[in-house]
SEVEX-974153 format. One record per residue (C-alpha): x, y, z; chain; residue number from 0; residue in three letters. Coordinates in nm, 3 decimals. Layout:
residues N
         X         Y         Z   vexmar   kolkol   zaro
         X         Y         Z        A      NUM    ALA
...
***
This chain:
residues 137
         X         Y         Z   vexmar   kolkol   zaro
     7.983    11.864    10.023        A        0    MET
     8.318    11.778     9.991        A        1    ASN
     8.375    11.739     9.677        A        2    PHE
     8.688    11.496     9.735        A        3    VAL
     8.412    11.276     9.862        A        4    GLU
     8.185    11.288     9.540        A        5    ASP
     8.509    11.140     9.260        A        6    LEU
     8.548    10.836     9.166        A        7    PRO
     8.892    10.629     9.282        A        8    SER
     9.197    10.735     9.020        A        9    GLN
     9.442    10.496     8.970        A       10    ARG
     9.755    10.514     8.807        A       11    TYR
     9.999    10.202     8.744        A       12    GLU
    10.368    10.210     8.655        A       13    GLN
    10.561     9.909     8.553        A       14    GLN
    10.964     9.947     8.638        A       15    LEU
    11.252     9.818     8.783        A       16    ARG
    11.348     9.830     9.059        A       17    ALA
    11.738    10.004     9.125        A       18    HIS
    11.851    10.289     9.299        A       19    PRO
    11.923    10.518     9.020        A       20    ASP
    11.587    10.479     8.953        A       21    GLY
    11.415    10.593     9.259        A       22    ILE
    11.458    10.987     9.196        A       23    PRO
    11.239    10.969     8.894        A       24    GLY
    11.007    10.736     9.079        A       25    VAL
    10.972    11.009     9.319        A       26    ARG
    10.883    11.289     9.099        A       27    ARG
    10.642    11.053     8.981        A       28    ALA
    10.485    11.002     9.277        A       29    VAL
    10.520    11.357     9.341        A       30    THR
    10.358    11.487     9.052        A       31    ALA
    10.075    11.258     9.063        A       32    LEU
     9.968    11.344     9.438        A       33    LEU
    10.012    11.696     9.346        A       34    THR
     9.778    11.632     9.055        A       35    LEU
     9.513    11.400     9.317        A       36    TRP
     9.515    11.730     9.563        A       37    GLY
     9.741    11.500     9.801        A       38    ARG
    10.041    11.717     9.866        A       39    GLU
     9.997    11.666    10.216        A       40    ALA
    10.094    11.305    10.257        A       41    ILE
    10.361    11.302     9.970        A       42    THR
    10.648    11.254    10.184        A       43    ASP
    10.494    10.973    10.321        A       44    THR
    10.370    10.805     9.991        A       45    VAL
    10.805    10.855     9.839        A       46    ASN
    10.949    10.711    10.202        A       47    LEU
    10.737    10.381    10.145        A       48    CYS
    10.720    10.400     9.817        A       49    VAL
    11.099    10.391     9.814        A       50    THR
    11.130    10.127    10.056        A       51    GLU
    10.886     9.832     9.845        A       52    LEU
    11.113     9.956     9.606        A       53    LEU
    11.428     9.854     9.759        A       54    ALA
    11.304     9.521     9.910        A       55    ASN
    11.279     9.378     9.549        A       56    VAL
    11.595     9.485     9.481        A       57    GLY
    11.722     9.354     9.760        A       58    ALA
    11.469     9.010     9.801        A       59    HIS
    11.319     8.955     9.448        A       60    ALA
    11.486     8.718     9.222        A       61    SER
    11.410     9.023     8.920        A       62    SER
    11.399     9.345     8.953        A       63    PRO
    11.143     9.381     8.757        A       64    GLU
    10.745     9.477     8.947        A       65    CYS
    10.460     9.689     8.908        A       66    VAL
    10.343     9.980     9.114        A       67    LEU
    10.023    10.072     9.148        A       68    THR
     9.834    10.368     9.281        A       69    LEU
     9.462    10.418     9.385        A       70    HIS
     9.348    10.752     9.500        A       71    ASN
     9.029    10.663     9.677        A       72    HIS
     8.779    10.978     9.826        A       73    PRO
     8.854    10.870    10.168        A       74    ASP
     9.231    10.708    10.122        A       75    ARG
     9.549    10.626     9.943        A       76    LEU
     9.650    10.305     9.840        A       77    ARG
     9.994    10.239     9.721        A       78    ALA
    10.124     9.857     9.621        A       79    SER
    10.424     9.710     9.466        A       80    VAL
    10.395     9.378     9.311        A       81    ARG
    10.686     9.203     9.203        A       82    ASP
    10.757     8.779     9.160        A       83    THR
    10.923     8.709     9.486        A       84    GLU
    10.697     8.468     9.679        A       85    PRO
    10.844     8.521    10.043        A       86    ALA
    10.634     8.751    10.203        A       87    LEU
    10.802     9.034    10.383        A       88    PRO
    10.807     9.053    10.780        A       89    VAL
    10.849     9.333    10.988        A       90    VAL
    11.136     9.281    11.225        A       91    LYS
    11.229     9.505    11.506        A       92    GLN
    11.472     9.779    11.385        A       93    PRO
    11.894     9.676    11.518        A       94    ASP
    11.950    10.044    11.509        A       95    PHE
    12.367     9.976    11.456        A       96    LEU
    12.280     9.711    11.111        A       97    ALA
    12.271     9.872    10.829        A       98    GLU
    11.990     9.749    10.655        A       99    ASN
    11.646     9.577    10.782        A      100    GLY
    11.452     9.889    10.885        A      101    ARG
    11.237     9.924    10.547        A      102    GLY
    10.911     9.761    10.639        A      103    MET
    10.926     9.870    11.004        A      104    TYR
    10.942    10.236    10.872        A      105    LEU
    10.646    10.128    10.666        A      106    VAL
    10.486     9.953    10.920        A      107    SER
    10.518    10.256    11.122        A      108    GLU
    10.387    10.547    10.909        A      109    SER
    10.097    10.438    10.700        A      110    VAL
     9.749    10.368    10.862        A      111    ASP
     9.751     9.972    10.742        A      112    LYS
     9.950     9.708    10.500        A      113    TRP
     9.987     9.388    10.408        A      114    GLY
    10.144     9.158    10.165        A      115    ALA
     9.888     8.923     9.966        A      116    ASP
    10.010     8.653     9.725        A      117    PRO
     9.964     8.653     9.323        A      118    VAL
     9.767     8.372     9.179        A      119    PRO
     9.949     8.391     8.939        A      120    THR
    10.338     8.346     9.157        A      121    GLY
    10.527     8.659     9.302        A      122    GLY
    10.342     8.908     9.576        A      123    LYS
    10.159     9.234     9.602        A      124    GLU
    10.293     9.443     9.935        A      125    VAL
    10.068     9.765    10.016        A      126    TRP
    10.016    10.043    10.217        A      127    PHE
     9.701    10.306    10.311        A      128    GLU
     9.670    10.612    10.430        A      129    LEU
     9.365    10.771    10.542        A      130    ARG
     9.321    11.111    10.355        A      131    THR
     9.039    11.332    10.500        A      132    GLY
     8.774    11.218    10.370        A      133    GLY
     8.448    10.960    10.433        A      134    ALA
     8.528    10.728    10.691        A      135    SER
     8.610    10.385    10.608        A      136    SER
***
C-alpha cells in the first residue's frame, strides 16, 4: 500500500503582487510547502516554473496582482497563477541571443503538461502539472 496515494489532494493559495523583489519569498514558501508534502524531488522544477509564470505577470499583465495556487494530488502536483490579463501566453522558439522571451518555452520543456485558460470573471489562469510517481493519471 502506498500511503501517499491514499491521501486526498492538498491545496495552497496565496494572493500576491508579481514583483522581482518578492520572488525569493515565494520560492521559500513553495520549497517549504513541497517539503511538507514530501515533494522535495520536484522543488527546483516547480520553483523555476512558478518564477517564470510570475515574471510573465510582471511583464505582460496590466496589474501585478495575481493568485498562486498549488494542488498536491496523489499522482501529480499542479501549480497555477491567475491574473487579470486576458491575453494567453504563447510559447516561442527561443532566440538564444535575446534577453527575454524564453519563459514559456522553459516551462513547456520542464513539465509534463501545461496550459492557459480564460477566467470567466476576466483574466486567465496559467497552469502546469508534474507527475510525482503516484497512481497513473
